[in-house]
N, C-alpha and C positions, 0 to 999 in steps of 0.2 A: 846266844839266847835261849831262855827256855822258857814254857810255856807248863800251863797247870790245865787240868783240865776245865773246860769252858772260858778259857781266855781266849781274846778275840787275837786273830794271826791276820795280817793284811799285807797281799805280796802286791805292789802296785805295778810289777812285770811279770804278767804271770805266765804268758805262752801257752803250755798245754794245760794249765791249771792243777802241776803235781803238788805245790804247795797246799792246795784246796783239798786234793786227795787225799795228803796225807795227816791235814788236819781234822777232816773228818771223821778216818781213821782210829784218830787220838783224842775224840770227843772234845775238838775246839771249835768255837765259833769263827768266822773266816770270810775275809770277804777279797776276790781278786779281780784285778783290773785286766784289760786287756785292750787295746784297739784294733788289733786285727780281725776281722771277722771269721778268717780262716782255720786262728789258732783257738778263738774262743768256741768255734763249732767242736772242734776237736779236745777243748777241756771240758762242753758239755757231754763228751762220751765218755769222759771216766764216771760219768753219774748215772747215767741214762744206760740200762735199766735200772741197775744199783751202781751203789759206791764200788770200786775196784778195792779189793783186801792190800794191803801192806803183803810186800812177797819176802817174809821176814827170814827165808833160808837164805837171802842173799845180801845179809848182814856185810857192808862193806866200810873199812876206815875213808873217812872224810879227807879227801885231801884237795889244798890248792894247786893247779897247775900252772905252769909256765902260761903266757906272762906275766900274771898277779905276781907271784912270787920272785920275779928279777929285782934285783938293787939295780936303782937307777943311779948314777953320776950326774949331780946337779949343775958341777962344770962343763959335762958335754951337753945335758938338755938345758938348758937355761929356761927359764921362768919367763913369759913378758916381761919386758923392762915397765910398763906402765901397770902391769898388774891386773892386764884387762880393763883398764879404767875406758878403754877408746871401744865406742859398741855406738851399732846406728840408734839415732835417737827414737827414731820408730820403726818397729819392729811388726809388719804384717803377719798375723799367725792364721794358718786356716783352720776356720773350724774342725776341734778332733772327730774322726767317727767310732764307731765300735760301741761296745759294750763293756760292760763291767760282770760280774757274776757274785752273785752275794748270795753264800747260803746255796747254791747249786742254781740258781736263779736268774737269767740274764737280763739285764735293764739297760737298755739305751741309753748311751751318752747323754745328757742333757734333759733326760726325762724326770720330772718332779718323782721324786719318793717320799 
């Protein structure tokens, strides 16, 4: 996936907001979402007092590490016979806590934008 300057980059599982910092350095618009307040505070520190610059001298090749690269034998690890059709009728969910960060500004979940 490639983007151009001015494109919007969305990271729904931001963690410490590395994606936002890279997007900012590459002149992209960005939105990062994170439920953990601790990660959100860590992410904000990437932008205060200024955006952390990219460490271009550390350019490393991108690699996908196991277990994501392991082949799965579907005979050994079968899918559910009903394809996951049997689920609870009503699943109560807790109201999410946390915030999202949009262009470096934290926005509490459930806040009007």
